[in-house]
N, C-alpha and C positions, 0 to 999 in steps of 0.2 A: 504494499500499499505505499503510494508516494506522497498523499496528502493528509492533511491534519484532520484529527477527529473532531477539532472545533468547528469545521465546517460541515454543513449538511452533506450526507452521503449522496443524495440526489437533488439537483437544482432543476428538475423538470418542471415546467408550469403546471399549476392546478386546473381544474375543468374551468374555472371562472377565466383565467388568464388565457386559455386555449380559445375559447369562444372569442374573447375580445380580441384576440390577435387575428383570428380568421376574419371577423367583421372589418377591422381596420384594413387587412389585406385585400379585400373586396371593394374599398373605398366607402362604407357606409358611414353615415354621419352618426357621430355617438355623442349622446348627451351625457355629461359627466358632472353630477351632483356631489361627487366626492373630492374634487380639485381643491387641493390647498397650496398650490404655488401661486403666490400673489402676482407674479411677474408674467403670469399668462391669464390673469383673470379679469383683464380689460380696465384696470385702473388706469386714470390718467396722470397720476403724479410720476414725474421723471426727475428725481433729485441729482443734480450735476456732480459726477465724482470727479474730484480735481486731484489727481494723485500728488501734483507738484505744490499744493498749498502747504505752506509751512515747512515743506522739505528742504534738504540741502541741495542746492543748485547744481551741484558738482556731482550728485548722485552717488556719494559716499554710503557705504552699508555699514551701519554700526548696529549689529544684532542686540538685542535685549531679550534676556530669556522671559522677564516677567511682562515685557511689553514696554512700548514708549511711554515716557512719564506724560506727555502731552495727552496722548491717547487715553491713559487711565484717569487723568484728570478730567476729561471730557466726559467720561462714564461716571465719575464721581458727581459732576455737577448734574448731569441726568438724573440721577437718584435723588439728589437734593431739590431739584426743581420739581420732582414729581411728588414730593411730600411723603416720601417712603422712608426718610430719615437720612441722617449724615453718616457718611463712611470716609474711610482714609483712602486714598488712591494707592497706596501701599499696599492695601490688602486685596488688591485686584491683580489677577494673572490672566492674560489675554491667550485665547485659543482659536484655532481655524475650525469653528463650529462647536456646538454643544456635543455632538458625538465624540469629538476629540477631547472635550472637556470630561465626559464620561470616562474615557479611556484613561486620562491621566489619573482620575479619582480612584478606578479601581486598580491601576497599578499602585497608588499611593498607599491604599487602604487594605488590599486582599493579598493573600497568597493563593496558588492554584488550590481549587476545591473549597474556598471559603465561600460564604453565601452573602448575597445582597437581597434585601426585602424590597419589593417594588408593589404598587398599588394595582388592584384590579377591580373594575375595569381602568384600563389605561393604554397607552401607545404601545404597540407591539414591538418597537425597535429594541426594548430594554433587552429583550431576551438575546438577540443578536449580538448586542454590545457586551453584556456579561458574558456569554459563551466564548466570544472571541479572546476575553481576558482569562479564559479558564476559570470562571467564577460561576457559581450555579445562583439563577434567579429563584427565589421564593416568594409567593403572593400572599399579601394581606388584603383584606377586603375593604371596599367603600360600600356602604350601604344607603339606600334611599330611605329618608323619614316620610312620615305621612304628610308632610308640608312639601314634598318635592325635593329637599335638599339631599345632596350626597355629602356623606361624612365618614370619616375613618372609623372602622369597627375596631376598637382599641382590644377588645377581646381576641378577635381574630389576629390583630398585629403581635400581641404578647404571646399568643400560642406558638407563632412562627419563629421566635426568637430561640436561637440554639447557641451551642458554644462555638458553632463556626460563623455566625452571624457578624457582620463587620459594619454594616451600614443600612439605614434606613432612607429609601428614596421617596420623596413627594414631589407631585406636579402641581404646581400652584399659579393659576387654576388648572384643574386636572383636564386632560384632553382624552376622552371626549366629554366627560360629564359636565365640564365647565363650571365645577365647584370650587370655590376658594378655601384655603386653610384658614381657619378661625384662630384667634389669639389664644383661645382654650386649647384647640388641638396642638398649636406650636409649644404651648407650655408643657402638655402631657407628653408630647414626642421628646421634649428636652429632658424631662423627667426619665423617661425610658431609656434614652441614650446614656444618661449619666449612671443609671442604676446597671446598665449592661456593658459599658465601655465601648458605645457605637457613635458612629459619626452619623450625622444627618445631612443629605444631599436634597436641596430643595430646587427644582427645575422652575423658573419664573418666566419663560419666554414668552407666556401670554398675559403677563401681569397686566398690561396697561389696557387690555380689552374688556373692561368691566362693563356689565349690563347695566344700564341706568334705570331699568325697570324693577331691579331687586333692591333689597335693603343691605344687600351683603358688601362690606367694606373690604377691599382688598388689603391683606396683611401680609407684608414682606418679611423674609426671614434674614435681611441683611443685617438688622441690629441684635440678632440673638447671640447673646454671650453665655447662655445657660449650658450649652452643649458645642463640640466642635461642629461647626455649620459650614457646609459649602453651598452658597447660592449662584445658580447658572442663570444666564440670559445671553442675548446676542441679538445681531441686526437682522437674522433671518425673520423675527416675528415683530420686534421692536420698530424697526423701519422698513419692514416687508421687502428686505433685500437679501435673500438667502444665497445669491450669488456672489456676495463680497466676502462672505466666509470670516467674519469676524465676531467672536463670542468671548465670554469671559466667565472666571471662577472668583467669587469673591468669598474670602475667608474670614471667619469670626469664630469666637468661642474662649474658653478660658485659657489662660497661660498656665503652663509652657506649652500645651498641645497646639495652640495657633501658630506659635513661632516655629515649633518643630515642622508642622504641616506646610506652612509657607517655604521654608527652607528646602524641603524635600520636593515640593511641586515646582520650585525654581529649578532644582536639578533636572527634574523629569523634562521641563519645558526647553532647557538649554540643550538638551540632547537632540530635540528635534527642530527647535527654531522654525515652527511651522507657519507663523502668521506673517501675512504678506506686508512689506513696509510701506507700500504705497496706500493701501488701505488704511493702515495706521494713521498716516499723514492726514488723510482725508476723514478721519472719523468725527472731529470736531463740527466740520462743515456739514456733514450728513446729519449728524444729531440736531442740527439747528433745523431741519426740514421735518423733524417729528411730529410736529403739530399737524401740519398740512396732511401728511401721509395718513396718520392715525384718524383723523376727522373722516376722511374719504372713505377708509376702511369700515368705520364704525357706522357711518351712513349706510353703506351697502348690507352690512349685518342687520341693522334695524329694518330695512326695506324688506329683506329675504326673510326674516323672522315674521314680520306682519303679513307677507305672503304665504309663509307656512301655515299660519293661523288661519288665514280667510280661505285658503284652497282645501286644506284638511279638514276643516270644521272644527277642529280641536287646537287647544294650544300645544306647542311643542313641549318635551319635557323641561322643567326648570333650568335655565341657564344662568348663572350668576357671572360668568366670564368666558373669555375664548371666543372662537369663532366656529364651533361645531354644534349641530343639534341633533338630539335624539329623537326618533318617531317611534312610538309604541304601536306595534302592529297588532291586529286581532289576534287573539291567544291560539287560533286554529292554523295561523299562518306563520311558518318559521322564517328566521332572518335569511338563512341559506337559500331556501327554495324561492324566496321573493326576490332575492338579487339575482339569481339565475334566470328566473322568468322574465324579470324587467330586462336584463340584457339581451336574453335570447329573443324576445318578443318585440321590444320597444327600442333596443339599443341605447339604454339608459343604465348608468352605473349609480350605484349606491353600495354603501359599505355596510356588510352585515355584522350585527353585536359581537358575532365571537371573534371578529378581528380583535377586538378590545377586551375579550376575556369577561363578557357580561355572563352573568350566571342564567340569566333569562333567554330564551332563544327567539323571542319575538320582538327584537329591536334592531332598528337600522340607524345608521349614521349618515348625515349629510353636511356639507361643508356651506356656511352662510356666507362666504366670499365668492361663491359662483356668481357670474353675471346675472344681472336680475332676470333678463329674458329668458335665458337658459334655465334658470332655477324655476322660473314661472312654468315652461314647458314641461319641464322635468316633472313638477308637481301635479300638472294635469295628467300625464300619462301613469304617475303612482296612484293618484286618486282612480283613475279608470281601472286600473289593475286590481285595487282593493275592492271595489264594487263587483267586479267579476268573479271575485272568490267568496262573495257571500252565498 
């Protein structure tokens, strides 16, 4: 065997992907209600990326493992202007995307065979990132209360902690439930981390996209000193610029763990030096466009959420933040069959709930940044399909 066991034994496409590829090969128009790439979603904003802004005109390369000071200062100001709290730019370390940030943190915190606790439901990427680092992902549950809020099931979480557990991952707000971590949950998480010598990893890429229609107030982990805490974010969502590959890890927590973590993270980053210098030079200028970018995205989200309510006849599941919506299907319709039928019969893409580890098998997930007209057409097709299943 030539290849690592960390990789899947087979990379053959599943049935859904095969059907989609066949349709695309024959030139059929596909309506995609799952699209999450803002660069292909028809937004009009186009921030000017000026790599030379503030850079050395001679083009000298001066690598910094932690990231350029001016870039980290611009990110510090972003948090301060956002009202999430004051941080020190020296507590930031830049990475080329949040996937790399997770890779660094898993290298920092684990040995092969150790465990990381990840939420369910949540984004499926964690399984691949953990496996590639020889780490085992173990799931704790998010549960929906009577009011429709998704909250951490701390009984489930505590049951999953074992001698191999090294960190708890929280997504704030979660993808796809759109639920924010509460201040009370952060306190309980910190207590668990203290009691079991665990680190807390909080992914906050969707933090800025709060739903104004809910009473939930975004709580960031950046000021948490009660446990060793790593807060992740980046331009892919903050500025809807996944192509620039600039993210960060903010480190906080009690000393001396915080200082030791920063020292070791800098050693890891110095080994790769993967963050593009030109993008770092452009960071402050790009962040100055954040207001216009986010207003347009939030406007799209509000419009599509209204379309979802009016076309489906019921309100979507409660979304506190983020840009995904959960649609609850009638109990006799499975998410997998619904998604396959919609693709086969209507060339419509929606995501089945099992992609995200929902316990229930009658939930589908759609993206609220889909262009409005495509979203409306897709909802009409979905409504027609559901009527045909009665």
